[in-house]
C-alpha positions as CSV (number, residue, x, y, z in Angstrom):
1,M,0.0,0.0,0.0
2,R,1.4,3.3,-1.0
3,S,1.5,6.2,1.5
4,K,0.7,9.8,0.8
5,Y,1.7,12.5,3.3
6,T,-0.2,15.7,3.8
7,Y,0.6,18.7,5.9
8,D,-1.8,20.4,8.3
9,E,-3.0,23.3,6.2
10,S,-5.6,24.5,8.7
11,G,-3.4,24.1,11.8
12,V,-5.9,21.9,13.7
13,T,-3.7,18.9,14.4
14,F,-0.7,21.2,14.9
15,F,-2.5,22.7,18.0
16,Y,-2.6,19.2,19.5
17,Y,1.0,18.6,18.8
18,A,2.2,22.0,20.1
19,L,0.0,21.6,23.2
20,T,1.5,18.2,24.0
21,V,5.1,19.2,23.5
22,L,4.7,22.4,25.5
23,S,3.0,20.7,28.4
24,L,5.8,18.1,28.6
25,V,8.3,20.9,29.1
26,V,6.4,23.5,31.2
27,A,4.7,21.2,33.7
28,P,7.9,19.5,35.0
29,A,9.7,22.9,35.0
30,T,7.0,24.4,37.2
31,V,7.1,21.4,39.6
32,Y,10.9,21.7,39.9
33,M,10.8,25.4,40.4
34,L,8.2,25.1,43.2
35,F,9.4,21.9,45.0
36,G,12.7,20.9,43.5
37,K,15.1,23.0,45.6
38,K,15.0,22.6,49.4
39,N,17.0,24.9,51.6
40,S,19.5,23.2,53.8
41,D,20.4,24.3,57.3
42,A,23.3,26.4,56.0
43,G,21.3,27.8,53.1
44,A,18.2,28.8,55.1
45,K,17.9,32.3,56.5
46,P,19.1,32.4,60.2
47,K,17.0,34.0,62.9
48,T,19.6,34.2,65.6
49,P,22.0,37.2,65.8
50,K,25.3,36.8,63.8
51,V,28.7,38.2,64.4
52,R,29.8,37.0,61.0
53,A,27.7,37.1,57.9
54,R,28.3,36.4,54.2
55,I,28.4,39.2,51.7
56,P,24.9,39.3,50.0
57,K,25.2,38.1,46.5
58,K,23.8,40.2,43.7
59,K,20.4,38.8,42.6
60,S,20.8,37.0,39.4
61,A,18.5,37.7,36.5
62,T,18.3,33.9,35.8
63,P,15.5,33.1,38.2
64,N,13.4,36.0,36.9
65,L,14.1,34.8,33.3
66,K,13.1,31.3,34.2
67,L,9.9,32.5,35.9
68,G,9.1,34.7,32.9
69,L,9.6,31.7,30.5
70,I,7.4,29.5,32.6
71,L,4.6,32.1,32.8
72,A,4.8,32.6,29.0
73,G,4.7,28.8,28.6
74,W,1.5,28.5,30.7
75,A,0.0,31.4,28.7
76,L,0.7,29.6,25.5
77,I,-0.8,26.4,27.0
78,F,-4.1,28.2,27.8
79,L,-4.2,29.8,24.4
80,L,-3.6,26.5,22.6
81,S,-6.2,24.8,24.8
82,Y,-8.7,27.4,23.8
83,K,-7.9,26.9,20.1
84,V,-8.2,23.1,20.5
85,K,-11.6,23.5,22.2
86,T,-13.1,26.0,19.7
87,T,-11.6,24.6,16.4
88,E,-13.9,22.1,14.6
89,V,-12.1,19.0,13.6
90,M,-13.3,17.3,10.4
91,E,-13.3,13.6,11.0
92,A,-12.8,11.3,7.9
93,K,-15.9,9.2,7.3
94,M,-15.5,5.6,6.0
95,W,-17.4,4.8,2.9
96,D,-20.1,2.1,3.7
97,P,-22.3,0.6,0.9
98,Y,-24.6,-1.0,3.4
99,E,-25.3,2.4,5.0
100,I,-25.9,4.0,1.7
101,L,-28.5,1.4,0.7
102,G,-30.0,1.4,4.2
103,I,-29.5,-2.3,4.9
104,D,-27.7,-4.4,7.5
105,N,-24.3,-6.0,6.8
106,G,-24.4,-9.5,5.2
107,E,-27.9,-9.1,3.6
108,K,-28.8,-11.4,0.7
109,E,-28.6,-10.2,-2.9
110,E,-32.4,-10.1,-3.2
111,T,-32.6,-7.6,-0.3
112,I,-29.8,-5.6,-1.8
113,T,-31.5,-5.4,-5.2
114,R,-34.8,-4.5,-3.6
115,A,-33.2,-1.6,-1.6
116,Y,-31.4,-0.5,-4.8
117,R,-34.6,-0.3,-6.8
118,K,-36.4,1.5,-4.0
119,L,-33.7,4.2,-3.7
120,S,-33.4,4.5,-7.5
121,L,-37.1,5.3,-7.8
122,K,-36.7,7.9,-5.1
123,W,-33.5,9.6,-6.3
124,H,-33.6,9.2,-10.1
125,P,-33.0,12.6,-11.7
126,D,-36.3,12.3,-13.7
127,K,-38.3,11.7,-10.5
128,V,-37.2,14.9,-8.6
129,G,-37.7,18.6,-9.0
130,K,-35.2,21.0,-10.6
131,D,-33.8,22.2,-7.3
132,L,-32.8,18.6,-6.3
133,K,-31.4,17.5,-9.7
134,E,-27.8,18.0,-8.7
135,K,-28.1,16.3,-5.3
136,A,-30.1,13.4,-7.0
137,G,-27.2,12.9,-9.5
138,E,-24.7,12.6,-6.6
139,M,-27.0,10.2,-4.7
140,M,-27.6,8.0,-7.7
141,A,-23.9,7.8,-8.3
142,E,-23.4,6.6,-4.7
143,I,-26.4,4.2,-4.9
144,N,-25.1,2.6,-8.2
145,R,-21.6,2.3,-6.7
146,A,-22.9,0.7,-3.6
147,H,-25.1,-1.8,-5.6
148,K,-22.2,-2.7,-7.9
149,T,-19.9,-3.2,-4.9
150,L,-22.3,-5.6,-3.2
151,T,-23.4,-7.5,-6.3
152,N,-20.1,-7.9,-8.1
153,A,-17.9,-10.6,-6.6
154,E,-14.6,-8.9,-7.4
155,A,-15.7,-5.5,-6.2
156,R,-17.1,-7.0,-3.0
157,E,-13.9,-8.9,-2.3
158,N,-11.9,-5.6,-2.8
159,Y,-14.2,-3.8,-0.4
160,E,-13.9,-6.5,2.3
161,K,-10.1,-6.6,2.0
162,Y,-9.2,-2.9,1.4
163,G,-12.3,-1.0,2.3
164,N,-12.7,0.2,-1.3
165,P,-14.3,-1.6,-4.3
166,D,-11.5,-0.4,-6.6
167,G,-8.9,-2.3,-4.7
168,M,-5.8,-1.0,-2.9
169,Q,-5.6,2.7,-2.7
170,T,-3.0,5.3,-1.6
171,Q,-3.0,5.7,2.2
172,S,-3.1,9.4,3.2
173,M,-1.1,10.2,6.4
174,G,-1.3,13.6,8.0
175,I,1.7,15.4,9.6
176,A,0.9,17.8,12.4
177,L,3.0,20.6,11.0
178,P,2.1,23.5,8.9
179,K,3.2,23.3,5.3
180,L,5.0,26.6,5.8
181,L,7.7,24.8,7.8
182,V,8.8,22.6,4.8
183,E,8.5,25.1,2.0
184,A,11.7,26.0,0.1
185,H,12.0,29.6,1.3
186,T,11.7,28.6,5.0
187,S,13.7,25.4,5.0
188,P,17.1,27.1,5.8
189,F,15.7,28.7,8.9
190,V,14.1,25.4,10.0
191,L,17.4,23.5,9.4
192,A,19.3,26.2,11.4
193,L,16.9,25.8,14.3
194,Y,17.3,22.0,14.3
195,G,21.0,22.4,14.2
196,L,21.0,24.9,17.1
197,V,18.8,22.7,19.3
198,F,20.1,19.2,18.5
199,G,23.7,20.2,17.5
200,F,24.5,22.7,20.3
201,I,21.9,23.2,23.1
202,M,21.1,19.6,23.8
203,P,24.7,18.3,23.6
204,F,25.8,21.2,25.8
205,Y,23.3,20.5,28.6
206,V,23.7,16.7,28.4
207,G,27.5,17.0,28.5
208,R,27.3,19.4,31.5
209,W,25.0,17.0,33.3
210,W,27.2,14.1,32.6
211,Y,30.4,16.0,33.6
212,N,28.8,17.0,36.9
213,S,27.4,13.5,37.6
214,T,30.8,12.0,37.1
215,R,32.6,14.6,39.3
216,Y,30.3,14.3,42.3
217,Q,29.0,11.4,44.3
218,K,25.5,11.1,45.7
219,D,26.0,13.4,48.7
220,H,27.3,16.1,46.3
221,I,30.9,15.7,47.3
222,L,33.7,15.6,44.7
223,N,34.9,12.1,43.9
224,P,38.6,13.1,44.3
225,T,37.7,14.4,47.8
226,M,36.2,11.1,48.9
227,S,39.2,9.3,47.4
228,T,41.5,11.5,49.4
229,F,39.5,11.0,52.6
230,F,39.3,7.2,52.1
231,K,43.0,6.8,51.5
232,N,44.2,8.9,54.4
233,I,41.7,8.5,57.3
234,R,42.7,6.0,60.0
235,E,41.1,4.6,63.1
236,H,43.6,6.1,65.5
237,I,44.2,9.6,64.1
238,S,44.5,12.9,66.0
239,Q,42.0,15.7,65.8
240,R,44.7,18.0,64.3
241,N,45.4,15.5,61.5
242,L,41.7,15.2,60.8
243,I,41.5,18.9,60.3
244,E,44.5,18.8,58.0
245,L,42.8,16.0,56.0
246,L,39.6,18.0,55.9
247,T,41.4,21.0,54.3
248,A,42.9,18.7,51.6
249,A,39.4,18.4,50.0
250,S,39.2,19.3,46.3
251,E,36.3,21.7,47.0
252,F,38.9,24.2,48.4
253,A,40.7,24.1,45.1
254,E,37.6,25.3,43.1
255,D,37.6,28.7,41.4
256,D,35.8,30.6,44.2
257,L,38.0,29.3,47.1
258,K,41.4,28.4,45.6
259,Y,44.6,30.2,46.5
260,R,45.4,33.4,44.6
261,P,48.7,35.2,44.6
262,A,46.8,38.4,45.5
263,D,45.8,36.7,48.9
264,E,49.4,36.1,50.0
265,A,49.9,39.3,52.0
266,A,46.5,39.0,53.8
267,L,47.1,35.3,54.6
268,K,50.6,36.0,56.0
269,A,49.2,38.7,58.4
270,L,46.4,36.3,59.4
271,V,48.9,33.6,60.2
272,E,50.8,35.8,62.6
273,K,47.6,36.7,64.4
274,I,46.5,33.0,64.7
275,R,49.9,32.0,66.0
276,R,49.8,34.7,68.7
277,V,46.4,33.7,69.9
278,S,47.0,29.9,69.7
279,Q,50.2,30.2,71.7
280,I,48.6,32.3,74.4
281,Y,45.2,30.6,74.8
282,A,45.5,27.1,73.3
283,N,49.1,26.2,74.2
284,D,49.5,24.9,70.7
285,M,51.5,26.8,68.0
286,F,49.7,26.9,64.7
287,S,51.8,25.5,61.9
288,A,51.4,24.4,58.3
289,P,50.3,20.9,57.5
290,K,53.1,18.4,57.0
291,K,51.5,15.9,54.7
292,F,49.3,18.1,52.5
293,T,51.5,21.0,51.3
294,G,49.4,22.6,48.5
295,K,48.7,26.3,48.5
296,D,44.9,25.7,48.4
297,V,45.2,23.4,51.5
298,W,47.3,26.0,53.3
299,K,44.7,28.7,52.6
300,A,41.8,26.6,53.8
301,N,43.8,25.7,56.9
302,I,44.4,29.3,57.7
303,L,40.8,30.3,57.2
304,L,39.5,27.4,59.4
305,H,41.9,28.2,62.2
306,A,41.0,31.9,62.0
307,H,37.4,30.8,62.5
308,F,38.4,28.5,65.4
309,F,40.3,31.2,67.2
310,R,37.8,33.9,66.3
311,V,40.5,36.1,64.6
312,K,38.9,38.9,62.7
313,I,39.7,39.1,59.0
314,D,39.8,42.7,57.7
315,D,39.7,41.8,54.0
316,G,35.9,41.5,53.2
317,E,36.3,39.1,50.3
318,L,38.6,36.8,52.3
319,A,36.2,36.9,55.2
320,D,33.4,35.9,52.9
321,Q,35.5,33.0,51.6
322,Q,36.2,32.0,55.2
323,Q,32.4,31.5,55.8
324,Q,32.1,29.5,52.6
325,V,35.0,27.3,53.7
326,V,33.4,26.7,57.1
327,M,30.0,25.8,55.6
328,T,31.7,23.5,53.0
329,A,33.8,21.9,55.8
330,L,30.7,21.1,57.9
331,T,29.2,19.3,54.9
332,L,32.4,17.4,54.3
333,V,32.5,16.3,57.9
334,H,28.9,15.2,58.1
335,R,28.6,13.5,54.7
336,G,32.2,12.5,54.0
337,L,34.6,11.8,56.8
338,L,32.0,10.7,59.3
339,Q,30.4,8.4,56.8
340,I,33.7,6.7,56.2
341,S,34.5,6.5,59.9
342,T,31.1,5.0,60.9
343,T,31.3,2.5,58.0
344,H,34.4,1.1,59.6
345,N,32.7,1.3,63.1
346,W,35.5,3.5,64.4
347,Y,34.2,5.0,67.7
348,T,37.2,7.3,68.6
349,C,37.6,8.7,65.1
350,S,33.8,9.3,64.8
351,T,33.8,11.1,68.2
352,L,36.6,13.4,67.1
353,L,34.8,14.2,63.9
354,M,31.7,15.1,65.9
355,N,33.9,17.4,68.0
356,I,35.1,19.1,64.8
357,S,31.4,19.7,63.8
358,Q,30.9,21.5,67.1
359,M,34.1,23.6,66.5
360,L,32.9,24.6,63.0
361,V,29.4,25.6,64.2
362,Q,30.5,27.6,67.3
363,G,33.9,28.9,66.1
364,V,35.9,27.5,69.0
365,Y,39.1,25.4,69.3
366,C,39.2,21.9,70.7
367,Y,38.9,21.7,74.5
368,D,37.6,25.3,74.9
369,A,35.5,26.1,77.9
370,P,31.8,25.8,77.0
371,L,31.2,29.2,78.6
372,I,32.9,30.8,75.5
373,Q,29.7,30.1,73.5
374,L,27.9,32.9,75.4
375,P,27.8,36.5,74.1
376,G,30.4,38.7,75.8
377,I,32.7,35.9,76.8
378,T,36.0,36.1,74.9
379,W,39.4,34.6,74.8
380,E,40.6,37.4,77.1
381,N,38.0,37.3,79.9
382,Q,37.1,33.6,80.0
383,P,40.4,32.5,81.7
384,K,39.9,35.2,84.3
385,I,36.3,34.0,85.0
386,F,37.5,30.5,85.4
387,K,40.5,31.4,87.6
388,E,38.6,33.8,89.9
389,K,35.1,32.3,90.0
390,N,35.8,28.6,89.0
391,L,33.1,28.9,86.4
392,Y,33.6,26.6,83.3
393,S,30.3,25.6,81.7
394,N,26.9,26.9,80.9
395,H,25.1,24.3,83.0
396,Q,27.3,25.2,85.9
397,L,26.2,28.9,85.4
398,M,22.5,28.0,85.2
399,R,22.6,26.1,88.5
400,M,23.6,29.3,90.3
401,T,21.1,31.8,91.8
402,G,20.7,35.2,90.1
403,G,23.0,36.9,92.5
404,E,25.7,34.3,92.1
405,Q,25.4,34.5,88.3
406,R,25.9,38.3,88.4
407,K,28.9,37.9,90.7
408,A,30.5,35.2,88.6
409,L,30.1,37.3,85.4
410,S,31.1,40.6,87.0
411,L,33.5,41.3,84.1
412,L,30.4,41.9,81.9
413,N,28.3,45.0,81.9
414,D,24.6,44.8,82.6
415,K,23.6,44.5,79.0
416,Q,26.2,41.8,78.2
417,F,25.1,39.9,81.4
418,E,21.5,39.9,80.4
419,E,22.3,38.7,76.9
420,A,24.6,36.0,78.2
421,I,22.0,34.7,80.7
422,Q,19.3,34.7,78.0
423,V,21.4,32.7,75.6
424,A,22.5,30.3,78.4
425,K,18.8,29.5,79.0
426,T,18.3,28.5,75.4
427,I,21.3,26.2,75.2
428,P,19.8,22.7,75.6
429,R,20.7,20.6,78.7
430,L,20.3,16.9,77.7
431,E,19.7,14.0,80.0
432,I,19.2,10.3,79.4
433,A,15.9,9.3,81.0
434,R,15.9,5.6,80.4
435,V,18.2,2.9,78.8
436,L,16.9,-0.6,78.3
437,L,18.6,-3.6,76.7
438,T,16.2,-6.5,76.0
439,V,15.4,-9.3,73.6
440,V,11.8,-8.8,72.7
441,G,9.7,-11.6,74.1
442,D,12.4,-13.1,76.3
443,K,13.4,-12.3,79.9
444,A,17.2,-12.7,79.3
445,I,19.8,-12.0,76.6
446,T,21.2,-15.2,75.0
447,P,24.2,-15.7,72.6
448,A,23.6,-14.4,69.1
449,S,20.1,-13.2,69.9
450,I,18.7,-9.9,68.4
451,V,19.0,-7.3,71.2
452,T,16.8,-4.2,71.2
453,L,18.3,-1.0,72.7
454,I,15.7,1.5,73.8
455,V,17.0,4.9,74.8
456,K,14.8,7.8,76.0
457,V,16.4,11.3,76.0
458,R,14.9,14.6,77.0
459,I,15.8,18.3,77.1
460,A,15.7,19.2,80.7
461,N,15.3,22.9,80.1
462,A,12.9,22.6,77.1
463,P,10.5,25.6,77.0
464,N,7.5,23.5,76.1
465,K,7.2,19.9,77.5
466,I,5.8,18.2,74.4
467,V,5.1,14.5,75.1
468,P,4.2,12.7,71.9
469,R,1.7,10.0,72.4
470,G,0.5,8.9,69.0
471,K,-2.9,9.5,67.3
472,G,-5.9,8.5,69.3
473,V,-3.9,5.8,71.2
474,A,-2.8,5.9,74.8
475,V,0.9,4.9,74.5
476,A,2.8,3.7,77.5
477,D,5.9,5.6,78.5
478,I,9.0,3.5,78.4
479,E,10.0,5.0,81.8
480,D,6.9,3.4,83.3
481,I,7.6,-0.1,82.0
482,S,9.7,-2.4,84.1
483,D,12.5,-4.6,82.8
484,E,10.6,-7.8,83.5
485,D,7.4,-6.8,81.8
486,T,8.2,-8.5,78.4
487,A,4.6,-8.1,77.1
488,A,4.6,-4.3,77.6
489,I,8.0,-4.0,76.1
490,E,7.0,-6.0,73.1
491,N,3.9,-3.8,72.5
492,F,6.0,-0.7,72.9
493,V,8.5,-1.8,70.2
494,A,5.7,-2.9,67.9
495,D,4.0,0.5,68.1
496,F,7.2,2.5,68.0
497,G,7.6,2.8,64.2
498,K,4.0,4.0,63.8
499,R,4.4,6.6,66.6
500,E,7.7,7.8,65.2
501,K,6.1,8.8,61.9
502,E,3.3,10.7,63.7
503,T,5.5,12.7,66.1
504,K,8.1,14.4,63.8
505,Q,8.9,17.9,65.1
506,T,11.0,20.8,64.0
507,P,14.1,21.3,66.1
508,P,15.1,24.7,67.4
509,E,17.8,26.8,65.7
510,A,21.2,26.6,67.4
511,Y,22.8,29.8,68.7
512,C,26.0,30.1,66.7
513,P,26.9,33.8,66.0
514,Y,30.2,32.9,64.3
515,F,28.5,30.5,61.8
516,A,27.0,32.6,59.0
517,G,24.3,30.2,58.0
518,R,21.3,28.8,59.8
519,K,22.0,25.6,61.9
520,D,19.3,23.6,63.6
521,S,20.3,21.8,66.8
522,Q,20.7,18.1,66.2
523,W,22.3,15.2,68.0
524,W,24.2,12.0,67.4
525,L,23.5,8.8,69.5
526,S,26.5,6.4,69.5
527,F,26.6,2.9,71.1
528,A,30.1,1.4,71.3
529,N,31.7,-1.7,72.8
530,Y,34.0,-0.7,75.7
531,Q,36.5,-3.5,75.2
532,S,37.0,-3.3,71.4
533,G,36.4,0.4,71.0
534,K,34.1,-0.3,68.0
535,L,30.7,1.1,67.3
536,V,28.1,-1.6,67.8
537,V,25.7,0.1,65.4
538,P,26.2,3.2,63.2
539,P,25.5,6.5,65.0
540,V,21.9,7.7,64.8
541,R,21.3,11.3,64.0
542,I,18.4,12.7,66.0
543,S,17.2,15.6,64.0
544,D,13.8,16.3,65.7
545,L,14.6,16.6,69.4
546,V,12.5,19.3,70.9
547,S,11.6,18.1,74.4
548,E,12.0,14.3,74.5
549,R,12.6,11.5,72.1
550,V,12.8,7.7,72.1
551,V,15.4,5.9,69.9
552,V,15.1,2.1,69.2
553,L,18.1,0.2,67.8
554,Q,18.8,-3.5,67.2
555,F,22.0,-5.4,67.1
556,Q,23.1,-9.0,67.5
557,A,24.4,-10.2,70.8
558,P,28.0,-11.6,71.1
559,P,28.2,-15.4,70.8
560,Q,30.0,-15.8,74.2
561,K,28.4,-15.9,77.6
562,E,29.9,-12.9,79.4
563,T,29.1,-9.5,80.9
564,Y,29.8,-6.7,78.4
565,R,30.3,-3.0,78.9
566,F,29.2,-0.4,76.4
567,H,29.5,3.3,76.1
568,L,26.2,5.1,75.3
569,S,27.0,8.7,74.2
570,I,24.8,11.5,72.8
571,K,26.7,14.4,71.3
572,S,25.4,17.7,70.0
573,D,26.5,18.6,66.5
574,S,26.2,22.3,67.3
575,Y,27.2,23.0,71.0
576,I,30.3,22.1,73.0
577,G,29.9,20.9,76.6
578,N,26.4,19.5,76.1
579,D,27.4,15.9,75.5
580,V,26.2,13.1,77.9
581,M,27.6,9.6,78.3
582,Q,26.5,6.6,80.2
583,E,28.0,3.2,80.8
584,V,25.7,0.3,80.0
585,Q,26.2,-3.3,81.0
586,M,24.8,-6.3,79.2
587,T,25.0,-9.9,80.5
588,V,24.7,-12.7,78.0
589,V,23.5,-16.0,79.5
590,D,23.0,-19.5,78.3
591,R,19.7,-20.4,76.7
592,S,19.2,-23.1,79.3
593,T,18.4,-20.4,81.8
594,L,15.3,-19.4,79.9
595,P,12.0,-20.9,81.2
596,S,11.0,-24.0,79.2
597,E,8.4,-23.5,76.5
598,P,5.0,-25.0,77.3
599,A,4.4,-28.4,75.7
600,I,2.3,-28.4,72.6
601,V,-1.0,-30.3,73.2
602,D,-1.8,-32.7,70.3
603,D,-5.6,-32.5,69.9
604,I,-5.6,-34.9,66.9
605,S,-7.6,-38.0,68.0
606,E,-7.1,-41.5,66.8
607,P,-9.4,-42.4,63.9
608,E,-12.3,-44.7,64.5
609,E,-11.9,-48.4,63.5
610,D,-14.6,-48.4,60.8
611,S,-13.4,-45.1,59.2
612,I,-11.4,-44.8,56.0
613,A,-8.5,-43.2,57.9
614,A,-8.3,-46.2,60.2
615,Q,-8.4,-48.7,57.3
616,M,-5.6,-46.8,55.5
617,A,-3.5,-46.7,58.7
618,Q,-4.1,-50.5,59.2
619,L,-3.1,-51.1,55.6
620,R,0.1,-49.1,56.0
621,G,1.0,-51.0,59.1
622,Q,0.5,-54.4,57.4
623,Q,2.7,-53.2,54.5
624,A,5.4,-52.0,56.9
625,G,5.2,-55.4,58.7
626,A,5.6,-57.3,55.4
627,R,8.6,-55.2,54.5
628,R,10.2,-55.8,57.9
629,G,9.6,-59.6,57.5
630,D,11.2,-59.5,54.0
631,D,14.2,-57.7,55.5
632,E,14.6,-60.1,58.4
633,S,14.4,-63.2,56.1
634,S,17.0,-61.6,53.8
635,D,19.2,-61.0,56.7
636,E,18.9,-64.6,57.8
637,D,19.8,-65.8,54.3
């Protein structure tokens, strides 16, 4: 069958084509613009006061351009939808001889001839008026063709095969494009457009996507960075070496953060300030990394230590780069180094990385007094407060009376004192309310059993005591359940997952004036074996702790019968001095100490003698006896 292609002269089918293509582009673009980009902690706008802030970037015209294009796209979609609705589409009608003669399919030849004669008498040109002569001629031509088709064997066979009495015809296929696009005078422009789209724009965006996808891993960290971290991190590594490894990330060699010769003078002056402060207050002289000696690494190291020692940077551009380095470093710690460390179950290394997270958020050096997080407390007056008043931490300050607090912070003026106390009240004081180790359904922990760890933590100074209890269900508090009540513990664990989904809460923002971005207060829960120094399970990040929270973990008990000691630690990712630790003991006993399980009562009665089951059982017994007799006789032989 030959094909004939026709173009859309009226533009009707082109409206459908254009509407479909435009919808496939505009609808996903709109969804991505509205919901595709979520602000992270560092990217969201902070609400707490900041000592350091990033330089506001000039608003790019790209978002406005994208918004304009999307709005224009929706306007075109509505216009095309209106055109599609109001434009009449002429549907092609199939030629049907039965319909023309007014008979049903498959009628006999007598019926066909009778209908033909009846219609011939009605529409013969000599039988109608002058005004119907032309229509009568057209109708008679259709009637004669229909009659011939149904009475001539060859014509009827052609109709049944091809839908036309004359046999195979040319198939007409419409193309939903105006003929204007393929005419000779417009073809160069159409070819140029095709070349631009498929030869430049599409390869450019596909190539850029492929380049970025191969450079970054799933957590949006450069692949060379993860390779460097993986090759150089060790289980027993110092905190200083971890910071040096952090600054060796390839992110700090990118265009906006890399070393420039113009920065040399400002960096040298900054190094001198850092060395003076570190020697006086940290008893640790700042020096260049020994293993990673690149200029980019050195610059990142200087900017990070200027942040740790709160050294002011006079150069505005360098100060902005410092905040970008700090935010990038926090991401690299959380999603890079800590991920590698916890994969190896390294408890000590993971703990040091959590300490570095606190240092980055608060802008403090390791082992600083927690009191330095308060406004008005500086490197200069903090040692005096500790020496004269023996005041070291925020929790120690909050346990004092008002008069004692004012006396302890006498170096601050009244305004500074009020600000310090106000902030000290907001810094969370964590406490472990309950720790339970159990095998669900059993009263003891046996070798290789699945142990469930239940930990309840609370913020002692939370402003609102929100106690999540589930939807419409009175849920028992784990603090009220005794260790021996296995049924209640089993019910609590079974309902825990359902309650956890229903009680998600938004954590408060951490007070971190030296961190330019927003940072929500979150926590890490770690459970490590005291003897081996290994993590039993990967640390759990608690991201929704407002007043209290229950964490449920599972792990396999050791195979040996013994008493084991574990470290349960909960560390803040934002504050120093707020960590809590508790030693937990677990005794693994032999399974023989468990109470014996009740015997299973067999309720199946013996079949009656006259039943089919009894006859079958008797027959099986006779056959078994015959086989035993054969075996015995063969043995005697």
